[in-house]
N, C-alpha and C positions, 0 to 999 in steps of 0.2 A: 453522524454519517450513514450514509444508506448502504446495508451491505448485498454483495454483488449477488445476483442468482448464480453465478460460474466460481468455479473455484481457481487457486493459481493455476492449478493443472490441468484443468479444460480451456483455461485461457491460452494457455503455451501450446494447445494440441490444434485450438483454432487456429492460433497463430501459424502452425505449422503446414495447417491443409494451403494455407493462402503460399507458402513457400515452397511446396510441392507442384505447384503451378496452376489450382486452380482463382477465379478471378476473384476480388474484392467484392466485390457485389455477389458473387455468387455465394461466397462464405456468409458475406450477412444475412443474405436473404434465407440459409439453411438453418443459420442459430437463431437468425431471430435479433440481430444485432443493428445498430445501426453504423454507419461509414465513420461517423466521427470517433464513436464506440471503439471503434476497430482500430482507430488509426493512434486514438488513446491508449489501450492497450499496447501497441506495436510499438509507441513511444518508452511504455516502461518497463513492459517485459520481453519486445525485441531479443531474439539472438538467445536468449537463456532460456535454460535446463529446468525441469521439474525441481532438481537437487537445489540452482540457485535460488529458485525462487519460494524453497523452504527456509532459506539462509536468510533472507532476505526480509521475508516474514518474521521470523525472530528477531532479529537485529529491529525491525522497526517495534516490534513488542517490548524487545528489551529500552528502548529508544524515550518510547512512551515512557514506560516504568521510571526508567531515573530522571527524566525529566519534572514526573510528579515527584518524586524524593527531593529534587530540587529546589520545586514551587514550594514546597514545606519546609524544609530548613528554613528558605529564607525568609518565609512568614513567621518562625520559630523568632529568629532574627530579631525582626521587625518588633514584634509583639516586647521581646526581651530590651531593646534598646529604649523604648516608649515608657516601658516599668522604671526601668533605670534611670531614664531622665527625668521620671515627675515626682523622685526621692530628692 
């Protein structure tokens, strides 16, 4: 997945600019982003504070790590079943 050139903190600051009264088009032009990108960010980060975004990122990282561990454990179980089934 492509990494964004903006951090979560920067995205929240950009969304806050629009909430303070600037038009969406002006905010997009100022930061060099497209309107669909702005609205995608608003759907994901709208109403968040910086601390909330950090918590979200840590939870997503932990979730990714746990999914990887589960997949490895399931693979180990499948291999063991296969070996025991051949005997």
